[in-house]
N, C-alpha and C positions, 0 to 999 in steps of 0.2 A: 557647552556643557553636554548637550545631547549627542553631538557629534562624536566627542570624546568617547562617552558611554556606547554610542554605535559602534565606533571603532574598536573597542575594548572587546565588545561582542563578537564582531567578525573575527577579530584574531583567536578569540577562543575556539571558535567553530572550525577555523584554518588549521588551528593547532590540533586540534583534537583529531581532524581528518588526516593531517600530515602524520601525526605521531600513530595512527592505526590504520596507515595506506593499505597495509597487507591484507588485513581483516576486512577492509571494505571493497578490495577487490574480490576476496573469496566470497564474500556474501553477496556482491553484485554479479558473480559470475552464477552462483546459485539461482539467482532471482532470474537472470536470462533464460537459464535451462527452463525454468519454468515457465517462461513466454513461449520458447518453443514447444515445450509439451502441450500446451493450451491450442497454439497454431495447428500442431499435428493432429491433436484429438479431434478438433472441427473436420480438418481435411481427410481424415480418415473415417470421418461418421458415416454409419449407414443412410441409407436414403430416408429411414423413419426418423432417426435421430434428426437429420437434417430438415425434415418436416418441422419436427418439433421446435428446432433451432429457429426456424423463419417465423412460427407462429409467434414464439416468444418476443421475439425483435419487432414485428410488425405490430403486435398488440402493444407493445412499449410505446411505438413510435405513436400510434392513433393515440392513446391517453394524453402524450404531451400534446399533440395538435388539439385534443381536448379540453387542454389545459386545466386536467384534473388535478387541481390543488391539494384536495383531501389523499389522493394517493401519493404526490411527491412529499407531503408532511410526513405521511407513513413512512415514505422510503428514508426521509431525513432522521426521523427517529431510530429508525433500523439500522442506520449507518451508523449513527452515536453509540448506540448500543453495542454493533458488531466491532467497533473500532475500541471500545471501552474493553471487552471480551478478549480481543486481540493482544491490547497490550498486557493486560493482566497474565493471558497465557504466557506470552513472551518473557514477560518479568519473571514469572515462577519459573518457568521451565530454564532460565537462565540460571538460576540460583542452584539447580542441581548438576550434577557431572551428568547422568543420564539424559537430562532433559535438554541438553545442546543439539541432539539428534531432533527433538520435538522443534526445537528452533529453525534450522536447516529445511524442516519440511513444513511449516509453517511459511517462511520465505519462498520455497518452491512453490505452495499452494498459491501465493498471493501473485505469484509470476504467472503462474497457470492461469488464473483468473482473468488477468490482463491480457494475456495471449489468446485466450480463449474469446474474451470480448472482441478484440481488434478482428479476429478471423471470422468470428459468427457473423459480424456486420457487414464484413465483407462478402460473406458469401448470400448474404439476404438481399442488401440493397445494391450488390455490384462494388467491386475494387475501390473507386474514384471516391464514390458516394458514402462508403462504407468507412475509408480512413478518414474523411472530412468530419463525419457524424462521430466516430470514434474520439477524434481530435478535439472536437466542439465539446462533447458529453463528459469526456473525462481527463482533459489535460489538465484544466486548473487545480482539481484536487488531487491530481497526483503529482504536482509539483512538490506539494507537502507531503503527501500520503508515502510514496517511494522512498524518499531520505530517511523519514522517520522509520520505516520498517526496515531499511537497510541500518539505520543507527542502532534501533534496538537488536537487530542481529549481532552486529559489531560488541556493542555493549555485554551481551551473552557470552560472545567468545573469549573477550579480553578476561571476564571473570572466570570464566572456566580455565585459561590458560594460568590465570594468577592463583587460583586455588590448585592447579596442579604442581605448580613450580614452588610455592610456600605455603604449606596447610597449616599454619599457626592459627590458633583462634582469632588473634588480634588481625591479622591480614584479612582472613575470610570475613569477620566482621567490616573492615573498612571497605574491602570491594564490593561487599552487596549493599552498602550503603550509598557508593558510588553508583553502581547499577541502578537501585531503586531512584535515584536522584534524575539519572538519564531518562529512566523508564517513565518518571512523573512527567518530564518536561516532553519527551517524545508523546505520550497520552495527550497532552495538551494541544500538540502539532496535530494529531489525528483527529481529535475532536474539531479543531480551526478546520481540518480538510472537509469535515461533513460540511459546516456552515458554508464553506466556499462552494461546495457543490450545490448545496440549495440556493444560495443568494445569487452566485455568479454562472454556474454552468447551466442552471435550470431557465435562467434570464435568456442566455446565450442560446440556449435550444429553442426556447420559445422564438427567438428571432430568426432563425434559420431553418426551423422545422419544415416548413413550406415546401422547402427544396429537396425535401427526401420522400 
């Protein structure tokens, strides 16, 4: 019975991606552009900015080495709050025609943050260690976080396209309901990603931080 239910869930996800493949490609490209912008920003930073980046990364590593649990709990609460705000913004922006630009901007920004983090770690502790540190510290939660953000972006695009094609109130209400359902599901995934970061990535960091 569980296998049947699991299979149906997988089919729903696969069908959704296949039916919206063009939108996923667009949103993914926007996200990748954001990553490159983040990498470029660090590479083109001034010496003073690089010094600030180095200080921030080193302080973060020192806090992990000191096993600062209070700081980690604060980060967890902050991540949950930020993810909830992010999902609400993307949901609201997706329900307006003009808001689609905000959606694209948020997707680029999240890609920028990822690219910035990877590049900043590489500049601070070296390319090899930087990549390994980034892999250990952010991989697990981003397995959930990135698909959730991309799906929120796709849902917003679909709503925008549907409204532009059919502006009847009945259609708009139906599409907004669909967008809301998807947004709520992705919000839960984003919150789960924060839990994964707190319980998974943090423990993984504690086990490997002595090498950095």
